[in-house]
Biopython code that builds the backbone (N, CA, C, O; Angstrom):
import numpy as np
from Bio.PDB.StructureBuilder import StructureBuilder

atoms = [
    (1, "MET", "N", (-125.366, -3.891, 30.741)),
    (1, "MET", "CA", (-124.312, -3.975, 31.723)),
    (1, "MET", "C", (-123.177, -3.054, 31.271)),
    (1, "MET", "O", (-122.761, -3.090, 30.113)),
    (2, "LYS", "N", (-122.695, -2.249, 32.175)),
    (2, "LYS", "CA", (-121.632, -1.281, 31.878)),
    (2, "LYS", "C", (-120.266, -1.970, 31.885)),
    (2, "LYS", "O", (-120.099, -3.043, 32.464)),
    (3, "ASN", "N", (-119.293, -1.329, 31.229)),
    (3, "ASN", "CA", (-117.939, -1.878, 31.179)),
    (3, "ASN", "C", (-117.362, -2.122, 32.563)),
    (3, "ASN", "O", (-116.688, -3.128, 32.783)),
    (4, "GLN", "N", (-117.618, -1.216, 33.499)),
    (4, "GLN", "CA", (-117.109, -1.393, 34.867)),
    (4, "GLN", "C", (-117.728, -2.625, 35.513)),
    (4, "GLN", "O", (-117.052, -3.349, 36.245)),
    (5, "ASP", "N", (-119.010, -2.869, 35.246)),
    (5, "ASP", "CA", (-119.676, -4.058, 35.782)),
    (5, "ASP", "C", (-119.063, -5.335, 35.198)),
    (5, "ASP", "O", (-118.868, -6.321, 35.908)),
    (6, "ILE", "N", (-118.763, -5.302, 33.906)),
    (6, "ILE", "CA", (-118.140, -6.454, 33.254)),
    (6, "ILE", "C", (-116.749, -6.686, 33.819)),
    (6, "ILE", "O", (-116.360, -7.829, 34.061)),
    (7, "GLN", "N", (-116.001, -5.621, 34.029)),
    (7, "GLN", "CA", (-114.660, -5.739, 34.613)),
    (7, "GLN", "C", (-114.736, -6.333, 36.019)),
    (7, "GLN", "O", (-113.959, -7.221, 36.368)),
    (8, "THR", "N", (-115.663, -5.844, 36.808)),
    (8, "THR", "CA", (-115.815, -6.352, 38.177)),
    (8, "THR", "C", (-116.211, -7.822, 38.174)),
    (8, "THR", "O", (-115.705, -8.608, 38.975)),
    (9, "LEU", "N", (-117.120, -8.192, 37.268)),
    (9, "LEU", "CA", (-117.548, -9.584, 37.168)),
    (9, "LEU", "C", (-116.372, -10.481, 36.791)),
    (9, "LEU", "O", (-116.227, -11.572, 37.344)),
    (10, "ALA", "N", (-115.537, -10.038, 35.863)),
    (10, "ALA", "CA", (-114.357, -10.805, 35.464)),
    (10, "ALA", "C", (-113.360, -10.925, 36.619)),
    (10, "ALA", "O", (-112.797, -11.996, 36.846)),
    (11, "GLU", "N", (-113.145, -9.843, 37.338)),
    (11, "GLU", "CA", (-112.243, -9.885, 38.496)),
    (11, "GLU", "C", (-112.754, -10.874, 39.532)),
    (11, "GLU", "O", (-111.988, -11.674, 40.070)),
    (12, "ASN", "N", (-114.043, -10.814, 39.807)),
    (12, "ASN", "CA", (-114.634, -11.717, 40.796)),
    (12, "ASN", "C", (-114.549, -13.172, 40.345)),
    (12, "ASN", "O", (-114.336, -14.067, 41.162)),
    (13, "ALA", "N", (-114.718, -13.408, 39.036)),
    (13, "ALA", "CA", (-114.615, -14.766, 38.511)),
    (13, "ALA", "C", (-113.209, -15.319, 38.715)),
    (13, "ALA", "O", (-113.046, -16.483, 39.081)),
    (14, "LEU", "N", (-112.200, -14.496, 38.481)),
    (14, "LEU", "CA", (-110.820, -14.939, 38.704)),
    (14, "LEU", "C", (-110.588, -15.243, 40.182)),
    (14, "LEU", "O", (-109.955, -16.243, 40.520)),
    (15, "HIS", "N", (-111.093, -14.392, 41.050)),
    (15, "HIS", "CA", (-110.953, -14.631, 42.496)),
    (15, "HIS", "C", (-111.625, -15.946, 42.896)),
    (15, "HIS", "O", (-111.070, -16.725, 43.671)),
    (16, "GLU", "N", (-112.817, -16.182, 42.364)),
    (16, "GLU", "CA", (-113.541, -17.409, 42.695)),
    (16, "GLU", "C", (-112.810, -18.642, 42.170)),
    (16, "GLU", "O", (-112.767, -19.673, 42.842)),
    (17, "ALA", "N", (-112.237, -18.539, 40.971)),
    (17, "ALA", "CA", (-111.472, -19.660, 40.420)),
    (17, "ALA", "C", (-110.275, -19.981, 41.316)),
    (17, "ALA", "O", (-110.007, -21.144, 41.617)),
    (18, "CYS", "N", (-109.569, -18.946, 41.733)),
    (18, "CYS", "CA", (-108.423, -19.151, 42.628)),
    (18, "CYS", "C", (-108.868, -19.754, 43.950)),
    (18, "CYS", "O", (-108.225, -20.668, 44.466)),
    (19, "LYS", "N", (-109.958, -19.250, 44.496)),
    (19, "LYS", "CA", (-110.456, -19.767, 45.769)),
    (19, "LYS", "C", (-110.842, -21.236, 45.647)),
    (19, "LYS", "O", (-110.556, -22.034, 46.539)),
    (20, "HIS", "N", (-111.490, -21.590, 44.544)),
    (20, "HIS", "CA", (-111.876, -22.984, 44.323)),
    (20, "HIS", "C", (-110.635, -23.886, 44.287)),
    (20, "HIS", "O", (-110.609, -24.939, 44.923)),
    (21, "ILE", "N", (-109.630, -23.474, 43.554)),
    (21, "ILE", "CA", (-108.390, -24.254, 43.464)),
    (21, "ILE", "C", (-107.740, -24.367, 44.839)),
    (21, "ILE", "O", (-107.317, -25.452, 45.240)),
    (22, "GLN", "N", (-107.659, -23.251, 45.561)),
    (22, "GLN", "CA", (-107.055, -23.263, 46.892)),
    (22, "GLN", "C", (-107.832, -24.167, 47.840)),
    (22, "GLN", "O", (-107.235, -24.915, 48.613)),
    (23, "ASP", "N", (-109.153, -24.103, 47.786)),
    (23, "ASP", "CA", (-109.978, -24.962, 48.647)),
    (23, "ASP", "C", (-109.740, -26.439, 48.345)),
    (23, "ASP", "O", (-109.601, -27.255, 49.256)),
    (24, "GLU", "N", (-109.695, -26.771, 47.061)),
    (24, "GLU", "CA", (-109.474, -28.166, 46.663)),
    (24, "GLU", "C", (-108.100, -28.671, 47.093)),
    (24, "GLU", "O", (-107.937, -29.851, 47.402)),
    (25, "LEU", "N", (-107.111, -27.775, 47.112)),
    (25, "LEU", "CA", (-105.746, -28.154, 47.495)),
    (25, "LEU", "C", (-105.477, -27.977, 48.984)),
    (25, "LEU", "O", (-104.406, -28.340, 49.470)),
    (26, "GLY", "N", (-106.438, -27.425, 49.704)),
    (26, "GLY", "CA", (-106.255, -27.193, 51.128)),
    (26, "GLY", "C", (-105.314, -26.040, 51.427)),
    (26, "GLY", "O", (-104.681, -26.010, 52.482)),
    (27, "VAL", "N", (-105.219, -25.098, 50.511)),
    (27, "VAL", "CA", (-104.348, -23.935, 50.693)),
    (27, "VAL", "C", (-105.054, -22.929, 51.591)),
    (27, "VAL", "O", (-106.208, -22.573, 51.350)),
    (28, "GLN", "N", (-104.366, -22.479, 52.616)),
    (28, "GLN", "CA", (-104.958, -21.581, 53.599)),
    (28, "GLN", "C", (-104.752, -20.104, 53.289)),
    (28, "GLN", "O", (-105.443, -19.248, 53.841)),
    (29, "SER", "N", (-103.812, -19.809, 52.414)),
    (29, "SER", "CA", (-103.462, -18.426, 52.132)),
    (29, "SER", "C", (-103.526, -18.168, 50.632)),
    (29, "SER", "O", (-103.213, -19.045, 49.828)),
    (30, "GLY", "N", (-103.935, -16.958, 50.265)),
    (30, "GLY", "CA", (-103.990, -16.591, 48.861)),
    (30, "GLY", "C", (-102.746, -15.882, 48.383)),
    (30, "GLY", "O", (-102.762, -15.233, 47.337)),
    (31, "ASP", "N", (-101.664, -15.997, 49.140)),
    (31, "ASP", "CA", (-100.446, -15.256, 48.816)),
    (31, "ASP", "C", (-99.887, -15.602, 47.436)),
    (31, "ASP", "O", (-99.519, -14.708, 46.673)),
    (32, "ILE", "N", (-99.823, -16.896, 47.115)),
    (32, "ILE", "CA", (-99.248, -17.298, 45.826)),
    (32, "ILE", "C", (-100.119, -16.799, 44.687)),
    (32, "ILE", "O", (-99.605, -16.311, 43.680)),
    (33, "ALA", "N", (-101.435, -16.914, 44.835)),
    (33, "ALA", "CA", (-102.340, -16.418, 43.787)),
    (33, "ALA", "C", (-102.155, -14.912, 43.606)),
    (33, "ALA", "O", (-102.143, -14.409, 42.482)),
    (34, "GLY", "N", (-102.013, -14.209, 44.708)),
    (34, "GLY", "CA", (-101.815, -12.762, 44.641)),
    (34, "GLY", "C", (-100.549, -12.388, 43.899)),
    (34, "GLY", "O", (-100.515, -11.392, 43.177)),
    (35, "LEU", "N", (-99.511, -13.185, 44.076)),
    (35, "LEU", "CA", (-98.258, -12.939, 43.361)),
    (35, "LEU", "C", (-98.347, -13.385, 41.904)),
    (35, "LEU", "O", (-97.898, -12.682, 40.999)),
    (36, "PHE", "N", (-98.932, -14.561, 41.692)),
    (36, "PHE", "CA", (-98.996, -15.134, 40.345)),
    (36, "PHE", "C", (-99.869, -14.311, 39.411)),
    (36, "PHE", "O", (-99.520, -14.097, 38.250)),
    (37, "PHE", "N", (-101.010, -13.847, 39.925)),
    (37, "PHE", "CA", (-101.969, -13.127, 39.091)),
    (37, "PHE", "C", (-101.843, -11.612, 39.233)),
    (37, "PHE", "O", (-102.845, -10.901, 39.301)),
    (38, "THR", "N", (-100.618, -11.133, 39.276)),
    (38, "THR", "CA", (-100.373, -9.701, 39.293)),
    (38, "THR", "C", (-99.774, -9.306, 37.952)),
    (38, "THR", "O", (-98.857, -9.958, 37.450)),
    (39, "GLY", "N", (-100.294, -8.248, 37.387)),
    (39, "GLY", "CA", (-99.748, -7.759, 36.119)),
    (39, "GLY", "C", (-100.300, -8.491, 34.926)),
    (39, "GLY", "O", (-101.511, -8.678, 34.805)),
    (40, "LYS", "N", (-99.405, -8.913, 34.031)),
    (40, "LYS", "CA", (-99.800, -9.473, 32.746)),
    (40, "LYS", "C", (-100.702, -10.709, 32.860)),
    (40, "LYS", "O", (-101.713, -10.764, 32.160)),
    (41, "PRO", "N", (-100.390, -11.708, 33.708)),
    (41, "PRO", "CA", (-101.279, -12.869, 33.806)),
    (41, "PRO", "C", (-102.715, -12.477, 34.194)),
    (41, "PRO", "O", (-103.680, -12.991, 33.629)),
    (42, "GLN", "N", (-102.838, -11.584, 35.142)),
    (42, "GLN", "CA", (-104.152, -11.117, 35.562)),
    (42, "GLN", "C", (-104.857, -10.400, 34.411)),
    (42, "GLN", "O", (-106.033, -10.646, 34.145)),
    (43, "ASP", "N", (-104.136, -9.522, 33.740)),
    (43, "ASP", "CA", (-104.715, -8.770, 32.626)),
    (43, "ASP", "C", (-105.211, -9.691, 31.519)),
    (43, "ASP", "O", (-106.293, -9.481, 30.971)),
    (44, "ILE", "N", (-104.426, -10.709, 31.192)),
    (44, "ILE", "CA", (-104.792, -11.633, 30.120)),
    (44, "ILE", "C", (-106.048, -12.417, 30.486)),
    (44, "ILE", "O", (-106.994, -12.485, 29.701)),
    (45, "ILE", "N", (-106.053, -13.000, 31.663)),
    (45, "ILE", "CA", (-107.201, -13.816, 32.062)),
    (45, "ILE", "C", (-108.455, -12.968, 32.203)),
    (45, "ILE", "O", (-109.526, -13.374, 31.752)),
    (46, "GLU", "N", (-108.341, -11.808, 32.817)),
    (46, "GLU", "CA", (-109.514, -10.951, 32.970)),
    (46, "GLU", "C", (-110.026, -10.460, 31.619)),
    (46, "GLU", "O", (-111.234, -10.298, 31.442)),
    (47, "SER", "N", (-109.141, -10.224, 30.677)),
    (47, "SER", "CA", (-109.554, -9.825, 29.336)),
    (47, "SER", "C", (-110.347, -10.941, 28.663)),
    (47, "SER", "O", (-111.379, -10.690, 28.041)),
    (48, "ILE", "N", (-109.863, -12.165, 28.790)),
    (48, "ILE", "CA", (-110.577, -13.314, 28.230)),
    (48, "ILE", "C", (-111.946, -13.460, 28.884)),
    (48, "ILE", "O", (-112.943, -13.689, 28.199)),
    (49, "LEU", "N", (-111.996, -13.330, 30.196)),
    (49, "LEU", "CA", (-113.275, -13.438, 30.906)),
    (49, "LEU", "C", (-114.228, -12.320, 30.489)),
    (49, "LEU", "O", (-115.429, -12.551, 30.351)),
    (50, "GLN", "N", (-113.709, -11.122, 30.288)),
    (50, "GLN", "CA", (-114.558, -10.011, 29.852)),
    (50, "GLN", "C", (-115.133, -10.288, 28.463)),
    (50, "GLN", "O", (-116.305, -10.008, 28.211)),
    (51, "ASP", "N", (-114.320, -10.832, 27.565)),
    (51, "ASP", "CA", (-114.816, -11.200, 26.236)),
    (51, "ASP", "C", (-115.919, -12.242, 26.346)),
    (51, "ASP", "O", (-116.942, -12.154, 25.667)),
    (52, "TYR", "N", (-115.701, -13.222, 27.202)),
    (52, "TYR", "CA", (-116.704, -14.263, 27.417)),
    (52, "TYR", "C", (-117.999, -13.670, 27.961)),
    (52, "TYR", "O", (-119.084, -14.014, 27.494)),
    (53, "ILE", "N", (-117.892, -12.790, 28.936)),
    (53, "ILE", "CA", (-119.073, -12.143, 29.526)),
    (53, "ILE", "C", (-119.840, -11.364, 28.455)),
    (53, "ILE", "O", (-121.066, -11.448, 28.381)),
    (54, "ARG", "N", (-119.131, -10.623, 27.644)),
    (54, "ARG", "CA", (-119.783, -9.860, 26.564)),
    (54, "ARG", "C", (-120.501, -10.790, 25.589)),
    (54, "ARG", "O", (-121.596, -10.476, 25.124)),
    (55, "ARG", "N", (-119.893, -11.926, 25.282)),
    (55, "ARG", "CA", (-120.516, -12.891, 24.377)),
    (55, "ARG", "C", (-121.787, -13.463, 25.001)),
    (55, "ARG", "O", (-122.800, -13.616, 24.319)),
    (56, "GLU", "N", (-121.735, -13.775, 26.281)),
    (56, "GLU", "CA", (-122.927, -14.274, 26.968)),
    (56, "GLU", "C", (-124.048, -13.233, 26.924)),
    (56, "GLU", "O", (-125.214, -13.570, 26.718)),
    (57, "ILE", "N", (-123.680, -11.968, 27.119)),
    (57, "ILE", "CA", (-124.670, -10.884, 27.072)),
    (57, "ILE", "C", (-125.284, -10.794, 25.675)),
    (57, "ILE", "O", (-126.495, -10.624, 25.539)),
    (58, "GLN", "N", (-124.446, -10.910, 24.632)),
    (58, "GLN", "CA", (-124.952, -10.866, 23.256)),
    (58, "GLN", "C", (-125.952, -11.987, 22.996)),
    (58, "GLN", "O", (-127.027, -11.743, 22.448)),
    (59, "PHE", "N", (-125.610, -13.202, 23.380)),
    (59, "PHE", "CA", (-126.488, -14.339, 23.135)),
    (59, "PHE", "C", (-127.773, -14.235, 23.954)),
    (59, "PHE", "O", (-128.845, -14.631, 23.497)),
    (60, "LYS", "N", (-127.652, -13.703, 25.160)),
    (60, "LYS", "CA", (-128.840, -13.536, 26.001)),
    (60, "LYS", "C", (-129.798, -12.552, 25.343)),
    (60, "LYS", "O", (-131.006, -12.787, 25.319)),
    (61, "LYS", "N", (-129.271, -11.449, 24.807)),
    (61, "LYS", "CA", (-130.098, -10.459, 24.136)),
    (61, "LYS", "C", (-130.789, -11.037, 22.916)),
    (61, "LYS", "O", (-131.924, -10.671, 22.611)),
    (62, "MET", "N", (-130.108, -11.944, 22.214)),
    (62, "MET", "CA", (-130.698, -12.560, 21.031)),
    (62, "MET", "C", (-131.884, -13.445, 21.404)),
    (62, "MET", "O", (-132.818, -13.608, 20.619)),
    (63, "GLY", "N", (-131.838, -14.009, 22.598)),
    (63, "GLY", "CA", (-132.911, -14.889, 23.042)),
    (63, "GLY", "C", (-134.072, -14.162, 23.697)),
    (63, "GLY", "O", (-135.137, -14.743, 23.905)),
    (64, "ASP", "N", (-133.868, -12.882, 24.026)),
    (64, "ASP", "CA", (-134.928, -12.105, 24.689)),
    (64, "ASP", "C", (-135.959, -11.603, 23.703)),
    (64, "ASP", "O", (-136.915, -10.935, 24.096)),
]
sb = StructureBuilder()
sb.init_structure("model")
sb.init_model(0)
sb.init_chain("A")
sb.init_seg("    ")
for serial, (resi, resn, name, xyz) in enumerate(atoms, 1):
    if name == "N":
        sb.init_residue(resn, " ", resi, " ")
    sb.init_atom(name, np.array(xyz, "f"), 0.0, 1.0, " ", f" {name:<3s}", serial, name[0])
structure = sb.get_structure()
């Protein structure tokens, strides 16, 4: 998996997490998430998710 693929997967995971929270709370608009996860908060969470994705890839390779 290429770095761009990992970045996209992390971005999508953050979007899905926000959507899940919004759905559970009955939020109709993603405006607050868009504001909250702009800049540093987004960068931090996506970086953590990318590290996690890389770790999953490493463990998967060990099992193959």
